[in-house]
Backbone bond lengths (Angstrom), bond angles and torsions (degrees), N, CA, C in turn:
res aa  C-N    CA-C-N  psi(-1)  N-CA   C-N-CA  omega(-1)  CA-C   N-CA-C  phi
1 M - - - 1.429 - - 1.514 108.14 -
2 E 1.302 116.03 126.53 1.460 120.25 172.52 1.515 107.36 -96.61
3 T 1.319 115.27 125.45 1.452 120.44 -178.99 1.511 109.84 -150.85
4 N 1.296 116.75 172.32 1.456 121.03 175.59 1.524 107.73 -66.48
5 A 1.314 117.72 118.95 1.459 121.38 -174.52 1.520 113.67 -77.30
6 T 1.309 118.55 -17.30 1.462 120.67 -175.89 1.524 112.61 -57.59
7 P 1.343 119.41 -51.48 1.468 117.84 178.42 1.528 112.62 -63.69
8 C 1.328 116.16 -32.85 1.461 119.97 179.17 1.523 110.61 -66.66
9 R 1.323 116.02 -43.08 1.463 119.62 -179.25 1.520 112.37 -67.32
10 A 1.317 117.36 -24.18 1.457 120.37 177.77 1.527 110.63 -60.84
11 N 1.329 115.99 -25.25 1.465 121.23 178.26 1.526 112.35 -91.88
12 G 1.317 117.88 -1.26 1.467 121.92 -177.18 1.508 109.64 107.09
13 V 1.312 116.90 146.65 1.462 121.81 -175.58 1.523 111.85 -59.54
14 H 1.323 117.14 -37.39 1.465 120.65 -178.69 1.520 110.99 -108.08
15 A 1.315 116.86 35.68 1.456 120.96 -177.62 1.529 110.95 -69.13
16 S 1.299 115.48 150.55 1.461 121.17 172.58 1.510 108.16 -92.85
17 Y 1.317 116.13 154.57 1.450 120.09 175.44 1.518 108.56 -138.25
18 K 1.308 116.34 157.42 1.454 121.26 178.63 1.519 108.37 -134.31
19 I 1.322 115.54 125.83 1.461 122.63 176.29 1.528 105.68 -123.98
20 G 1.304 116.38 106.35 1.459 119.52 -175.43 1.511 109.36 61.74
21 K 1.333 116.64 -122.10 1.468 120.93 179.29 1.533 112.04 -95.49
22 L 1.336 116.94 -2.05 1.461 120.55 -179.02 1.517 110.38 -87.39
23 I 1.307 116.43 133.29 1.458 121.51 176.81 1.521 107.26 -121.10
24 G 1.309 117.53 133.78 1.457 120.54 -178.61 1.513 112.21 -140.31
25 R 1.301 114.83 -179.67 1.460 121.62 179.11 1.514 108.42 -127.59
26 I 1.314 115.40 148.15 1.450 121.43 176.16 1.526 107.29 -99.02
27 F 1.311 116.68 120.58 1.452 121.99 -179.73 1.522 109.10 -109.98
28 P 1.316 117.97 146.98 1.463 120.23 -177.21 1.524 114.42 -71.23
29 E 1.319 119.22 -23.71 1.464 122.22 -177.95 1.521 109.79 -116.35
30 P 1.321 117.65 134.59 1.470 119.34 176.79 1.527 110.43 -71.32
31 P 1.333 117.87 157.13 1.467 119.94 176.58 1.527 110.33 -63.85
32 L 1.314 116.61 150.79 1.466 121.06 -178.82 1.521 112.21 -69.41
33 H 1.327 117.08 -38.77 1.468 121.45 -176.64 1.530 109.91 -134.44
34 P 1.317 117.28 73.13 1.471 118.92 -179.21 1.526 111.04 -66.26
35 E 1.318 116.04 145.35 1.459 120.20 179.22 1.516 111.30 -79.70
36 V 1.310 117.01 -26.17 1.458 122.14 176.67 1.525 107.83 -152.07
37 I 1.315 116.08 142.63 1.467 120.89 178.52 1.517 107.91 -118.74
38 V 1.310 115.66 127.00 1.456 122.29 178.08 1.526 107.47 -109.21
39 H 1.319 116.52 122.48 1.462 122.34 179.71 1.527 108.15 -98.79
40 S 1.316 116.42 87.55 1.468 120.10 -171.91 1.522 113.39 -66.02
41 A 1.318 118.34 -22.48 1.460 120.49 -179.90 1.531 112.77 -80.08
42 S 1.344 117.20 -22.84 1.462 119.03 -175.42 1.529 114.55 -121.05
43 E 1.331 117.66 -4.49 1.459 121.27 179.41 1.528 109.34 -113.07
44 T 1.315 115.18 150.62 1.455 118.43 172.45 1.530 108.47 -74.46
45 T 1.309 115.60 164.15 1.461 119.88 176.64 1.526 110.10 -59.45
46 E 1.321 116.92 -39.48 1.463 120.71 179.47 1.528 111.55 -64.16
47 E 1.327 117.61 -43.37 1.473 120.76 178.34 1.529 111.00 -61.52
48 S 1.309 115.97 -45.95 1.465 120.32 -179.71 1.518 111.05 -63.66
49 T 1.317 116.10 -44.42 1.465 120.74 -179.84 1.527 110.51 -62.30
50 N 1.323 117.15 -42.54 1.466 120.44 179.20 1.521 111.55 -61.78
51 K 1.337 117.92 -37.46 1.464 120.92 177.75 1.525 110.73 -63.09
52 V 1.332 116.27 -42.48 1.472 120.49 -179.40 1.530 109.96 -66.83
53 W 1.345 117.41 -46.94 1.466 120.35 178.92 1.528 110.75 -59.55
54 A 1.319 116.97 -43.74 1.473 120.76 -179.38 1.523 111.30 -61.20
55 K 1.319 117.35 -42.00 1.476 120.38 179.53 1.525 110.84 -66.82
56 L 1.329 116.90 -41.75 1.474 119.95 178.44 1.528 110.87 -62.44
57 E 1.334 116.52 -38.86 1.465 120.05 177.31 1.524 110.50 -68.31
58 E 1.329 117.24 -42.41 1.474 121.47 178.14 1.518 111.47 -59.58
59 L 1.318 117.14 -36.64 1.463 121.89 -179.92 1.531 112.38 -80.38
60 G 1.329 116.18 -3.08 1.461 119.78 179.06 1.520 113.77 76.93
61 L 1.323 116.88 17.94 1.452 119.71 -178.75 1.514 113.18 -87.59
62 I 1.328 116.80 -20.10 1.455 123.02 174.86 1.518 108.12 -142.51
63 S 1.319 116.38 164.09 1.468 120.04 172.87 1.518 107.73 -144.26
64 F 1.318 115.03 148.37 1.462 120.83 179.71 1.499 110.01 -110.46
C-alpha cells in the first residue's frame, strides 16, 4: 500500500495496524517487486479492493 507515511510514522516505524480483521505491519522500505500496488491517497476503497481481488484471481488464489 502506498500512502502518506507521516501518520504511519507517528505510530512508530514498525507499528502494527488493524483494519477490520486484517492486521499488518508498517515497514520502512517498500517491497522490490510488489504484486499489486494500492494508492490509498488517490484511489477509492472500491478501486483499491478491486485491484487486490483481480490480482488474487489472476494468481489463482480465488475464483468468482
